[in-house]
N, C-alpha and C positions, 0 to 999 in steps of 0.2 A: 132795275126794279126799285121802285120807290117804297119807302117804309110807311107811307101813309095809307096804304090799302088795308082794309079790314082783314082780308084773308092772310096777309103777312103777319099781322099781330095775332091772329088766331093760331096760325102755325107756330109762331114763337111761344105763345102761351102753352100750347099742347106739348111742344118740345121741352119747355121748362118743367111742366108737370110730369112728363115721362121721365126726365132725368132725375127729378127729386124723388119720384116714386121708386125708380130703380135704385137710387142711392139708399133710400129707406129700406127697401127689400134686402139689399146686399148687407146693410148694417145689421138688420135683424138676423139674417142667416149667419153672419159672422159671429154675432153675439151668442147664438145658439150653439154653434160649433165650439166656440171657446168654452162655454159652460159645460158642454158634454166632455170635452177633453180635460178640463180641470176636475170634474167629478171622477173621471176614469183614473187620473193620476192620484187623486185623493184616496180612492178605493185601493189602488195598488200599494200606495205607501202605508195605508192603514193595515193591510194584510201583512206587509213585511214587518211593520212595527209590532203587530200582535205576535207574529212568529218569533221575533227577537225577544219579546217580553216573556213568552213561554219558555224559550231556551234559557234565558238568563235566570228566570225563576227556578227552573230545575237545577241549574248549576249552583245557584245560591243555596237552595235547600240541601244539595249534596254537601257543599262546603260547611253548612251549618251543622249537619249531622256529624261530619268528620271532626269538626272543631269541638262539638259537644262531647264526643267520645274521648278525644284527647284531653280535654279539660277535666272530664270525670276521672280519667286515669291519673292525671297530675294531682287531682284532689285526693285520690286514694293514697298516692305516694307521699304527699305532704302530710296526710293523716298519720301514716306509719312513721314518718320522720318526727312528727310532733310527739307521738307516743314514746319514741326512743329518747328524744331530748328530755321529756318528762321523767322517764326512768333514770336517765343519767343525772338529772337534777336531784332526784331523790337519793340516789346512791352517793352523790357528792355531798349532799347535806348530811347523810349518815356518817360518811367518813370525816367530815369536818367536826361533827358533834363528838365523835369518838376521840378525835385528835385533841380537841379542846378540853374534854373531860379528863383525858389521861394526864394532862399537865397540871 
């Protein structure tokens, strides 16, 4: 078969067009599949991250409440200690004043 017949060149052109069209179709379909899978993975990860965010927010709020309660308790205890130290300071000042006046 010689390659100078018009039918051969026509068949070669048709074959090349079919192959290019098939490659284009497969590339388009593969691109769509990849896009759908990436969107699915994105949705799954977003849902998991939202769940973790909610759980962590709840735990952090619980810890904040617990720490606030403990800090308030410590503040009250320090207030009592401060008032006792002030009372001791007044008593010591009175004792010193008595001692120095007596001499």
